[in-house]
N, C-alpha and C positions, 0 to 999 in steps of 0.2 A: 504495500500499498505504500510505503513511504517514496518507492521509486515512480508511484503513477503520481503520486504530487509533487515531488521534483521535476516530474517530465512538465506536467501540466504550468507550474508554477514559474518554470525557468524560461517557457515557452520554446520548448524543443519539440512540440508539438505547436503549432500553431493553431489552437482554440480557444484558446482565455488564459491571459494572463493576470492571476488574483489569487490570495495568499488560501483561503480557505477550500479551497480542492482536497477532497481525498480527505477531510481532517473526520471525520466518520467512519471507525475503524471497520464496523459492522457491514460493508460492503465488501471491506476483503474476507471479513471473515464469509459471507454469503458465497463467495466467491469459490473459498477454498474448500468449503464442506459440498461445495455441487447447488446449490440454490440459484445460484448464480454462475453464468460463463465470465470469462474475462472481460470479453466484449459488452458484457450487457453490465459488468461493473463499473467499467468505464464511463459507461454512457448515465448510469444510473449518477455516479458521481458530477459527469459535467452538466448533467440534468439540475442536477440540485444547486450547482454553481448560479446556473443561470437565472433558475429562481430564485433564488437572494438576490441577484443585482437587480432584476428586473421588476419584485414586491419594492412597494415601499412599507416597508417595515422598520419600527423605530432601532436602533442598534442596541442588543441586549450584550450582558456581560456575565461570566460563569467564573466561580470562582472556588474553590475548597478553603475553609478555614477551619482550624486546628481548635475546634470548639463540640462537643456535640450539642444534641438536637437541646435536651433538657438547658444545655447552659445557656445556646444562643435564642432560643424561641422568646424572650421577655424582653430581649436585647433587639433584635432587625426592626426597624420602621415599617409599615404596611406595604409600602412601594416595593419591598424584596420577598423573596420567598425562598423557603430553606428547600431544593429541589430534590436532595437526594442526601440520606442518614449513613454517613460513608462506616463510621465506626466510631467507640466509644471515644475516640476523641479527634472526629471530623465529619464537616457535613459541608455542602456543596450548596452554596446560596447563587441566585439568580432573578437576574429581570435588568432592566434600562440601567447600560454602560456607567452614567454619573451615578445614579442612586447607589449601585453596587459598588462605584471605587470610592466614595463618599463614607459608605460606610465600614468598607475596609479600613481606610484612613483614621477612623474613629479606633476602631480594633487596637489599632496600632499602639495608638498612644498610651 
């Protein structure tokens, strides 16, 4: 998958020069377990990139935080959510980039 990402983002295949193509490893996993052919995987990743470019969406941000859900649930503002409980000392938060980055800076103090 990293090779696919490298080829697209470095412009070696003149399809699309952006940094987010290939960020979802599930496409590579689907190709390796037979759900996708390699060609279908490349098309899926490419289509995802095109959809992200053409869709008028707000830029989001996701990051892991070294706090479990019980510790973080009373700290984060309403415009952020816990996307994933990763373990006893790790949660993933997401939402609008500005909100998440501001919250992370507040946690670092």
